[in-house]
RONUMI-903580 format. One record per residue: residue number from 1; chain; x, y, z of N, C-alpha, C, O in turn. Coordinates in pm, whole numbers. Atoms other than C-alpha are relative to their C-alpha. Layout:
BEGIN
NUM;A;X;Y;Z;X;Y;Z;X;Y;Z;X;Y;Z
...
This chain:
BEGIN
1;A;-34;-51;-134;1642;-566;-1069;-125;53;67;-195;136;10
2;A;121;-43;-70;1365;-516;-813;14;141;53;121;182;98
3;A;-1;-134;-57;1269;-165;-710;15;-9;150;-52;-90;215
4;A;-26;5;-143;1396;-97;-360;-88;100;73;-112;210;25
5;A;77;-90;-84;1183;54;-89;96;83;84;179;27;156
6;A;-87;-86;-79;1355;354;66;-66;23;136;-159;103;147
7;A;56;-8;-134;1279;315;437;113;22;100;230;5;66
8;A;-104;-18;-101;1462;392;760;82;-127;21;28;-237;8
9;A;-82;118;-29;1755;160;840;-45;-70;127;-129;-19;201
10;A;40;80;-115;1726;-105;1106;38;68;132;154;101;155
11;A;-22;-54;-134;1686;38;1456;-91;-78;94;-176;-156;50
12;A;85;67;-98;1526;-87;1776;-130;78;13;-142;169;95
13;A;128;-70;2;1172;25;1705;-88;-44;116;-74;-157;164
14;A;91;37;-110;904;31;1977;-88;-119;-37;-138;-127;-149
15;A;86;116;23;712;-296;2010;-131;14;76;-203;-84;94
16;A;129;-27;-64;421;-136;2194;-102;37;-108;-67;50;-226
17;A;105;-36;94;89;-47;2032;38;127;-76;70;229;-15
18;A;-37;-111;87;160;183;1739;-123;86;-28;-118;209;-24
19;A;127;-65;30;-202;266;1651;-109;-102;32;-88;-222;15
20;A;109;91;-36;-534;120;1764;-54;-72;-122;-64;-14;-230
21;A;60;77;109;-682;-156;1550;-133;61;-39;-210;105;47
22;A;125;-56;50;-968;-36;1332;-116;-95;25;-98;-217;30
23;A;119;83;-14;-1319;-160;1388;-38;-58;-136;-12;3;-240
24;A;44;67;122;-1463;-401;1132;-152;-16;4;-212;-14;112
25;A;145;21;6;-1821;-453;1014;-37;-148;0;-152;-183;22
26;A;28;143;6;-1787;-830;985;-67;-43;-128;-131;-148;-133
27;A;68;30;127;-1908;-822;624;63;-116;-76;2;-171;-168
28;A;-70;105;74;-1653;-1081;513;63;50;-129;118;-30;-205
29;A;-58;-57;122;-1538;-845;238;151;-24;-4;220;-6;97
30;A;-142;31;20;-1196;-940;99;62;115;-79;25;141;-193
31;A;-62;-119;59;-976;-639;24;143;-34;-40;231;-50;45
32;A;-134;23;52;-676;-706;-198;74;133;-10;24;226;-74
33;A;-87;-117;8;-400;-445;-155;115;-38;-92;202;-117;-55
34;A;-98;40;101;-186;-468;-468;97;115;-25;57;226;-60
35;A;-102;-102;22;141;-279;-497;37;7;-148;40;-95;-218
36;A;-47;-18;137;252;-133;-829;128;-79;-23;195;-121;71
37;A;-119;77;38;532;-308;-1016;126;86;6;122;204;43
38;A;-132;-65;-6;900;-218;-1042;4;130;-80;-47;136;-192
39;A;-13;-128;70;978;143;-1133;127;2;-86;213;-85;-75
40;A;-114;-13;91;1227;259;-1394;130;7;80;133;59;191
41;A;-129;10;-69;1592;203;-1303;52;136;47;123;143;147
42;A;-46;-134;-40;1655;579;-1285;-49;39;138;7;129;201
43;A;60;-37;-127;1438;589;-971;16;-105;109;-27;-84;222
44;A;-2;111;-95;1518;261;-799;86;26;122;69;-41;224
45;A;-85;-32;-115;1779;413;-568;-27;142;50;62;209;101
46;A;39;-133;-45;1588;732;-489;-127;-7;84;-209;-99;70
47;A;122;-12;-81;1323;835;-237;-102;76;-84;-122;196;-65
48;A;87;-69;95;1068;909;-509;-135;38;59;-202;127;7
49;A;124;-40;-67;768;922;-274;-117;9;-95;-144;-86;-170
50;A;118;-13;86;461;1056;-452;29;67;-134;-63;115;-201
51;A;-34;-43;135;652;1170;-761;-57;-101;-99;-57;-221;-73
52;A;62;89;98;484;1029;-1071;108;-57;-91;138;2;-195
53;A;-113;59;73;762;800;-1198;-48;-118;-84;-147;-182;-50
54;A;44;107;89;740;546;-1481;43;-138;47;130;-152;132
55;A;-39;138;-22;759;170;-1469;119;-37;-86;144;24;-190
56;A;-104;59;83;1056;-26;-1594;-67;-95;-101;-184;-128;-83
57;A;57;100;91;1003;-264;-1889;-42;-127;76;-146;-186;46
58;A;37;116;-81;1005;-548;-1634;-125;28;81;-209;-60;101
59;A;119;-38;-74;748;-358;-1431;-124;-2;-85;-231;-42;-39
60;A;115;5;92;522;-323;-1732;-45;-143;-22;-165;-171;-28
61;A;34;141;21;539;-699;-1789;-63;-60;126;-159;-137;117
62;A;57;51;-125;472;-775;-1420;-141;53;21;-227;-17;75
63;A;134;-57;-9;172;-542;-1432;-97;-80;-88;-208;-112;-46
64;A;85;78;89;33;-730;-1730;-32;-137;60;-146;-184;52
65;A;21;133;-58;81;-1064;-1552;-94;5;119;-173;-88;138
66;A;93;-10;-112;-100;-942;-1240;-143;18;-50;-237;-37;8
67;A;133;-11;60;-392;-838;-1457;-53;-135;-44;-171;-166;-23
68;A;39;136;40;-398;-1189;-1600;-34;-86;120;-125;-169;115
69;A;23;80;-120;-380;-1335;-1250;-140;23;58;-197;-68;118
70;A;133;-31;-51;-707;-1163;-1160;-110;-29;-102;-228;-6;-74
71;A;100;28;102;-881;-1269;-1481;-100;-103;52;-62;-207;106
72;A;105;93;-41;-1213;-1434;-1406;-44;14;144;-144;-46;183
73;A;43;-19;-139;-1229;-1322;-1041;-115;100;2;-114;199;-70
74;A;121;-83;-5;-1562;-1167;-950;21;120;91;-38;129;199
75;A;-28;-119;-80;-1429;-835;-822;-116;98;-9;-169;124;-117
76;A;105;-101;-1;-1689;-583;-717;51;129;-63;-22;195;-137
77;A;-56;-124;53;-1457;-294;-804;150;0;20;205;-78;97
78;A;-143;-25;-15;-1098;-180;-841;18;150;19;-21;228;-67
79;A;-30;-140;-27;-992;150;-683;152;13;2;222;-71;58
80;A;-144;-11;19;-647;281;-762;50;142;25;-21;240;0
81;A;-73;-126;2;-402;558;-689;5;50;-143;8;-28;-238
82;A;-5;-55;135;-392;797;-983;142;21;-51;160;68;-164
83;A;-137;-6;50;-10;791;-1004;19;-110;-104;-33;-221;-88
84;A;-3;87;118;86;623;-1332;37;-144;31;-21;-236;-27
85;A;-45;137;-26;264;321;-1185;-109;-84;65;-122;-203;34
86;A;111;72;-62;-35;225;-968;-121;-3;-91;-193;-103;-95
87;A;111;-5;95;-290;335;-1227;11;-114;-101;-88;-177;-136
88;A;-21;109;95;-135;87;-1471;-40;-133;62;-101;-217;-5
89;A;37;123;-67;-177;-191;-1214;-151;-10;17;-210;-114;-11
90;A;145;2;-16;-536;-94;-1135;-72;-26;-131;-168;-103;-135
91;A;62;19;132;-623;-76;-1504;14;-143;-47;-82;-201;-99
92;A;-22;139;44;-469;-417;-1578;-90;-96;75;-147;-188;16
93;A;84;90;-80;-656;-583;-1291;-147;19;-35;-220;-79;-49
94;A;141;-27;35;-987;-413;-1376;-34;-61;-135;-140;-121;-151
95;A;24;59;132;-957;-518;-1739;-3;-151;7;-87;-215;-56
96;A;-5;145;-12;-863;-872;-1643;-126;-57;62;-176;-161;19
97;A;118;50;-72;-1157;-910;-1407;-132;53;-56;-239;8;-15
98;A;122;-60;52;-1404;-702;-1608;-70;85;105;-193;87;111
99;A;56;-78;-110;-1451;-470;-1309;14;149;-27;93;192;-111
100;A;-7;-145;7;-1507;-98;-1271;131;48;62;174;-4;165
101;A;-122;-62;-54;-1191;112;-1217;-30;142;42;-91;219;-33
102;A;16;-136;-51;-1195;425;-1004;135;51;47;203;-17;123
103;A;-126;-61;-41;-895;656;-961;-22;87;123;-114;170;127
104;A;18;-67;-130;-850;790;-607;134;63;41;225;-9;82
105;A;-127;-64;-39;-576;1050;-536;42;-28;144;161;-24;175
106;A;-32;26;-142;-598;967;-163;81;-127;19;131;-152;129
107;A;-81;121;-9;-422;637;-240;143;20;-50;218;-76;-64
108;A;-137;-28;44;-104;810;-360;101;-36;109;68;-42;228
109;A;-109;30;-93;230;721;-201;27;119;91;-10;232;61
110;A;-36;-103;-97;359;916;99;85;109;-66;170;79;-149
111;A;-86;-109;41;508;1259;30;124;2;87;113;-1;210
112;A;-126;-8;-73;875;1274;129;44;144;24;154;168;75
113;A;-30;-140;-26;865;1654;144;129;46;-65;153;20;-183
114;A;-125;-54;52;1203;1823;105;100;-108;-36;198;-80;-104
115;A;-94;109;28;1373;1482;85;-38;-76;-127;32;-169;-168
116;A;48;72;117;1178;1373;-221;102;6;-114;155;112;-147
117;A;-93;8;111;1399;1256;-505;145;-17;39;230;-33;-48
118;A;-139;15;-44;1714;1227;-293;51;-142;-27;-27;-237;-23
119;A;-57;135;7;1951;935;-355;-19;-72;134;-24;-8;239
120;A;26;78;-121;1895;655;-105;104;25;109;71;31;227
121;A;-105;-21;-100;2230;716;65;-20;132;74;-1;139;196
122;A;21;-130;-65;2152;1082;132;-128;-1;84;-132;58;192
123;A;124;13;-75;1797;1001;241;26;-65;136;-21;-18;239
124;A;-29;73;-124;1929;754;498;85;84;94;65;81;216
125;A;-86;-84;-85;2194;995;623;-83;107;71;-62;134;189
126;A;85;-102;-62;1934;1265;684;-92;-63;104;-116;-6;211
127;A;86;68;-95;1704;1014;851;76;-34;128;25;-14;238
128;A;-80;38;-118;1979;891;1082;29;120;89;38;106;211
129;A;-23;-120;-78;2045;1249;1189;-124;41;80;-114;116;177
130;A;126;-37;-65;1678;1276;1293;-63;-119;74;-179;-112;114
131;A;58;124;-51;1634;925;1436;-59;14;140;-158;-52;171
132;A;53;-16;-135;1579;1040;1794;-144;52;-3;-230;3;69
133;A;136;-54;10;1275;1244;1695;-95;-103;-61;-211;-112;-22
134;A;82;106;60;1148;959;1478;-42;-102;106;-159;-139;113
135;A;29;102;-100;1171;709;1765;-93;51;110;-160;-28;176
136;A;89;-56;-102;986;946;1998;-146;-17;-39;-232;-27;48
137;A;138;15;45;672;911;1782;-1;-36;-148;-27;49;-232
138;A;-10;40;141;710;708;1459;-126;26;-81;-118;55;-201
139;A;127;-17;73;340;741;1369;-20;144;-48;-79;167;-153
140;A;21;-141;32;349;1121;1366;122;66;-66;111;178;-115
141;A;-122;-62;48;709;1182;1250;-8;39;-147;-54;-39;-231
142;A;-15;-45;138;761;1387;934;109;107;-5;86;221;-44
143;A;-113;-92;-6;1101;1545;975;42;56;-134;113;157;-139
144;A;-32;-49;134;1132;1587;599;-96;109;-47;-78;167;-154
145;A;97;-101;39;836;1825;594;-110;-52;-90;-193;26;-138
146;A;105;60;82;619;1583;397;-111;-57;88;-163;12;176
147;A;109;63;-74;362;1338;534;51;-99;103;156;-162;84
148;A;-24;106;-98;364;1119;843;-87;-121;-35;-174;-113;-122
149;A;88;115;15;214;772;862;-143;37;39;-238;-8;-25
150;A;133;-44;-42;-77;934;1047;-70;77;-111;-190;61;-131
151;A;59;-75;111;-131;1169;752;-47;-94;-111;-156;-78;-164
152;A;37;96;104;-132;882;504;-124;-77;42;-215;-98;-38
153;A;115;74;-51;-376;688;723;-127;85;-7;-234;35;-43
154;A;117;-88;-3;-609;988;753;-65;14;-137;-186;34;-146
155;A;59;-12;134;-654;1004;376;-32;-135;-63;-126;-146;-142
156;A;16;129;68;-622;636;278;-98;-94;69;-169;-169;1
157;A;90;94;-68;-815;449;549;-147;24;-36;-219;-73;-59
158;A;139;-20;42;-1150;618;465;-28;-54;-141;-141;-94;-171
159;A;17;57;133;-1094;506;104;-26;-149;9;-116;-202;-57
160;A;21;144;-18;-1062;143;213;-142;-27;51;-210;-116;-1
161;A;135;21;-54;-1382;170;418;-108;31;-104;-207;-41;-114
162;A;98;-37;102;-1569;345;136;-6;-104;-110;-115;-138;-159
163;A;-2;104;102;-1457;84;-117;-68;-126;49;-144;-190;-24
164;A;68;117;-58;-1565;-195;115;-151;19;0;-225;-71;-42
165;A;144;-24;-7;-1906;-37;168;-63;1;-139;-173;-52;-157
166;A;52;-1;136;-1952;23;-205;-8;-141;-57;-104;-176;-125
167;A;-2;138;48;-1856;-338;-280;-115;-80;59;-179;-159;-11
168;A;110;72;-66;-2107;-471;-27;-134;41;-61;-221;-43;-81
169;A;124;-46;62;-2382;-255;-178;-18;-61;-139;-129;-93;-180
170;A;6;53;136;-2296;-386;-524;-24;-150;-3;-104;-200;-82
171;A;-3;147;11;-2245;-756;-451;-44;-74;126;-61;-196;123
172;A;36;66;-124;-2343;-825;-92;121;-41;81;236;-19;41
173;A;-108;39;-91;-2140;-965;196;90;-105;-65;45;-185;-147
174;A;-94;101;46;-1830;-1169;125;60;25;-136;124;-64;-192
175;A;-53;-29;133;-1737;-998;-200;148;37;5;207;47;113
176;A;-142;-33;12;-1388;-908;-324;17;134;-71;-64;170;-157
177;A;-36;-121;71;-1229;-580;-430;150;16;3;220;-54;77
178;A;-144;-27;6;-884;-445;-513;25;149;21;-45;233;-35
179;A;-58;-133;-8;-700;-132;-403;141;-10;-57;224;-83;-2
180;A;-134;-2;60;-397;-70;-629;72;123;52;28;236;29
181;A;-63;-113;-68;-152;145;-439;151;-18;9;213;-72;-83
182;A;-143;-13;-17;201;184;-304;43;-63;132;-40;-87;220
183;A;-47;72;-118;421;23;-40;-43;65;131;-105;-1;215
184;A;30;-62;-130;378;278;239;-149;14;25;-192;10;140
185;A;146;-3;-17;5;312;176;-49;-137;47;-129;-146;140
186;A;41;136;-40;-36;-66;200;47;-28;143;-29;-82;224
187;A;-51;22;-136;185;-81;510;-84;72;105;-117;14;208
188;A;79;-78;-95;-13;193;683;-143;-55;12;-198;-59;122
189;A;135;57;-8;-350;38;592;-2;-128;83;-93;-150;163
190;A;-8;123;-79;-244;-298;734;25;33;147;-33;-29;236
191;A;-28;-42;-137;-104;-127;1043;-127;49;70;-153;14;185
192;A;125;-52;-57;-435;53;1100;-102;-112;20;-170;-117;123
193;A;98;109;-9;-646;-256;1032;27;-90;120;-66;-130;191
194;A;-37;101;-100;-454;-478;1274;47;58;132;58;-14;231
195;A;-54;-61;-121;-323;-228;1530;141;-47;28;171;-91;139
196;A;-136;49;-14;42;-316;1472;87;93;85;55;210;102
197;A;-103;-81;-65;339;-196;1673;87;64;-106;81;25;-223
198;A;-95;-61;93;602;26;1513;94;-105;-57;124;-105;-176
199;A;-93;104;44;835;-273;1498;-63;-87;-108;0;-117;-209
200;A;68;85;97;580;-486;1315;-33;76;-128;-25;21;-238
201;A;36;-80;117;474;-203;1085;118;15;-95;104;-6;-216
202;A;-115;-25;87;823;-126;956;68;-129;-45;158;-124;-129
203;A;-49;129;48;899;-497;918;-92;-60;-106;-61;-164;-164
204;A;100;53;93;594;-544;694;56;-4;-142;117;92;-188
205;A;-51;18;135;679;-678;348;-114;-7;-101;-215;-73;-78
206;A;89;13;116;493;-629;20;80;47;-121;90;167;-148
207;A;-89;-30;112;718;-646;-285;-76;60;-117;-199;50;-123
208;A;67;-49;121;646;-474;-618;-75;-112;-71;-27;-225;-79
209;A;85;96;71;368;-648;-812;-35;-122;86;-49;-233;35
210;A;48;101;-93;271;-849;-503;-123;54;73;-151;174;70
211;A;129;-38;-59;-53;-846;-307;-12;-49;144;48;-148;184
212;A;35;33;-138;-179;-854;51;-152;-2;10;-219;81;-52
213;A;145;14;-12;-529;-964;149;-46;23;143;-7;-49;234
214;A;67;-26;-127;-727;-813;437;-145;-46;-11;-208;-30;-115
215;A;139;45;-3;-1062;-960;539;-73;73;113;-26;76;226
216;A;86;-67;-97;-1335;-763;716;-81;-107;74;-197;-131;43
217;A;56;117;-68;-1408;-1050;954;-86;40;119;-71;151;171
218;A;87;-32;-115;-1670;-1066;1234;76;38;126;27;120;204
219;A;-76;-32;-120;-1401;-1054;1503;99;113;-15;176;140;77
220;A;-95;-106;29;-1207;-770;1344;75;-28;-128;67;-138;-183
221;A;-76;19;124;-984;-719;1044;102;-112;16;167;-125;120
222;A;-92;114;-2;-776;-1026;956;94;7;-120;51;36;-232
223;A;-98;10;108;-456;-1054;751;-2;-144;-51;42;-236;17
224;A;20;134;53;-530;-1350;525;113;-44;-93;148;-162;-97
225;A;-115;26;87;-245;-1328;272;93;120;9;48;233;30
226;A;-96;-110;2;74;-1121;263;106;-24;-104;164;-133;-111
227;A;-113;0;92;320;-1044;-15;-3;-120;-94;97;-190;-110
228;A;12;112;92;188;-1301;-263;3;51;-143;-50;158;-172
229;A;-10;-45;139;262;-1281;-637;-124;-28;-83;-134;18;-196
230;A;117;44;76;-73;-1428;-741;-114;-22;98;-93;-82;203
231;A;111;23;-92;-421;-1427;-583;-38;-146;14;-100;-186;113
232;A;25;144;-8;-448;-1797;-659;-146;-31;25;-234;32;-32
233;A;137;42;-32;-755;-1968;-517;-49;57;131;-147;8;186
234;A;38;-58;-129;-774;-1748;-206;-140;57;-3;-188;110;97
């Protein structure tokens, strides 16, 4: 059973600019954003947020397979959230590719504040009661007292830029690196890179143990792959 992402239910989200697209250096650096694998069944129907929850047995196997998928790729580095589920993914990929692994707390999943750990049904009910305030400013909303998307971006986007710059110093332009993280972190990073609308941001898909590829292209950040189970020959 796949771990479910606890997100707001379907509403008519704004399709205007959500956040400005980030500037790119044009280095050609390829940044793989890899989501951790399925979490334990006890947490699959809860808003676990940045709680440090374990993987399911299936998640452990999917993590191992993703590490194998990156075997032989010339990764400059692997930077990972220090939460166990993402750390396991970062470690597997780093070992597979023979790359350096760095743990970065700024890549942790969003904090759900007072709603953290709630069953999905209760989380959604509380969100629906606050939907008007959410729709007024989805990027800044944090009605649960935890983090907003803006907060996540403020801590995670500098990590992406620092990892890119470190990779270029190590291997030169056009190199590859991996950030092992969480759904909402990946969604927010892609939103910032591309300047997505709220509608596009909350429609973004990246399943457990799947990867998204951003490229620091000369004309700006480019989404090259989304929600793929294997890096393949990209």
